[in-house]
C-alpha positions in Angstrom: 114.8 92.1 104.6 111.4 93.6 103.9 112.2 96.5 106.2 115.5 96.9 104.7 113.7 96.9 100.9 111.1 99.8 102.3 114.2 101.6 103.6 115.8 101.6 99.9 112.7 102.5 98.7 112.5 105.6 100.9 115.8 106.6 100.1 115.2 106.2 96.3 112.3 108.4 96.8 114.1 111.0 98.6 117.0 110.8 96.0 114.4 111.5 93.4 113.1 114.8 94.9 116.1 116.0 96.0 119.3 114.2 94.3 121.8 115.9 96.7 119.9 114.8 100.0 122.0 114.6 102.9 122.3 111.9 105.6 120.0 114.0 107.9 117.6 114.5 105.4 117.5 110.5 104.2 117.3 109.9 108.0 114.3 112.3 108.4 112.5 110.9 105.5 112.9 107.5 106.6 111.8 108.4 110.3 115.1 107.1 111.7 118.2 108.6 113.3 121.4 109.5 111.5 123.2 107.3 113.5 121.1 104.4 112.2 120.6 106.0 108.7 124.6 106.1 108.5 124.8 102.1 109.2 122.0 101.5 106.9 124.1 103.2 103.8 127.0 101.4 104.9 125.3 98.0 104.7 123.5 99.3 101.6 126.9 100.0 100.0 128.2 96.6 100.8 125.4 95.0 99.0 125.9 97.3 96.0 122.4 98.8 96.6 123.5 102.5 96.7 126.9 104.2 95.7 128.8 107.0 97.2 130.5 109.7 95.5 132.3 112.7 97.0 130.6 116.2 96.1 133.5 118.1 97.9 135.7 117.4 100.9 132.7 117.7 103.2 129.6 116.5 101.3 128.8 112.9 100.0 126.3 112.1 97.1 124.3 108.9 97.1 122.6 107.1 94.3 120.8 103.9 93.8 122.6 101.1 91.7 121.6 99.1 89.2 121.9 96.4 91.6 119.3 98.7 94.0 117.1 99.0 91.3 116.7 95.5 90.7 116.1 94.7 94.1 113.4 97.0 94.1 111.7 95.9 91.0 112.0 92.5 92.4 109.8 93.6 95.6 107.3 95.3 93.3 107.0 92.0 91.2 106.6 90.2 94.4 104.3 92.0 95.9 102.3 92.3 92.5 102.3 88.6 92.0 100.9 88.0 95.7 97.9 90.9 95.0 97.0 88.9 92.1 97.0 85.4 93.8 94.9 87.0 96.6 92.6 88.7 94.2 92.2 85.3 92.5 91.5 83.5 95.7 89.0 86.1 97.1 87.4 85.8 93.5 87.1 82.2 93.6 85.9 82.5 97.6 83.3 85.0 96.9 81.7 83.4 93.7 81.4 79.9 95.3 79.6 81.9 98.4 77.2 83.7 95.7 76.7 80.3 94.0 75.9 78.6 97.2 73.5 81.5 97.9 72.1 81.3 94.7 71.2 77.5 95.3 69.4 78.7 98.3 66.9 80.8 96.3 69.0 84.1 96.4 68.8 86.1 93.4 70.2 89.3 94.6 73.5 90.4 96.8 73.2 93.4 98.7 76.5 95.3 100.1 75.9 97.1 103.0 78.2 100.2 103.4 81.4 100.3 101.3 84.3 97.9 100.4 87.9 98.0 98.7 86.6 94.6 96.6 83.3 95.8 95.5 84.5 95.1 92.1 84.9 91.6 93.1 81.6 91.2 94.5 79.8 92.9 91.2 81.9 90.6 89.0 81.0 87.5 90.8 77.3 88.6 91.0 77.4 89.0 86.9 79.2 85.8 86.7 76.3 84.0 88.8 73.7 85.9 87.3 72.7 87.4 90.5 71.7 91.2 90.7 74.0 93.5 92.8 72.6 96.2 95.1 74.4 98.8 97.1 72.6 99.6 100.7 73.5 102.3 103.4 74.5 100.5 106.7 71.1 102.3 108.2 68.7 100.5 105.4 67.0 97.2 106.9 68.4 94.1 105.9 66.7 92.4 103.1 66.1 88.8 104.4 65.1 87.7 100.9 69.1 88.8 99.7 72.4 87.2 100.6 73.5 90.2 102.4 77.3 91.1 103.3 78.4 94.0 105.0 81.7 95.7 103.7 84.9 96.0 105.6 85.2 100.2 105.3 82.3 100.2 107.8 82.3 101.4 111.3 82.9 98.2 113.8 79.8 98.8 115.5 77.8 99.1 112.3 79.6 95.9 111.2 78.4 94.1 114.2 74.7 95.5 114.4 74.3 94.0 110.3 76.1 90.9 111.5 73.5 90.6 114.0 70.6 91.0 111.8 72.2 88.1 109.4 74.7 90.0 107.3 77.9 87.9 106.7 81.1 90.1 107.2 83.1 90.2 104.2 86.6 90.2 106.1 85.4 86.9 108.0 84.7 85.4 104.5 87.8 86.4 103.0 89.8 86.0 106.6 88.5 82.3 106.8 89.6 81.4 103.3 93.3 82.5 103.8 93.5 80.1 106.4 92.9 77.1 104.1 
């Protein structure tokens, strides 16, 4: 179902840019054959997601229906809800790790390298009254701080920093998702 909705989104994006796009253009933009696009369009028409109209004897026009828009909206809302749920789980997990590190006497958190969720680390540090510091992956590991290596670093850099005592941010978050 997700692939179908992604294809519907692709079709909607194409039609927004080119309202009279042909099946060939829709197929190219979706990365599929014309035959497969033809089958997809028929299925979407049956579901009421797409409407066909004749432009002339040889050309069809496609439009996303209100039902198709509703399907895309529902998908976006589910995605946003899941993203917020994950952010909340990650926030709680990171706050717990930082709180535990603080109880062990660590008053600073050092993030080595880059992370997409740097903002969550900063937020949790503020809540726990722990100083947040950013470090380059080449900097020495500060043994007096709670050290985390960000997920956007090269795998070799992550491994070196883990060997020196840094926690891998992805491992922290992946462990939490299992529970």
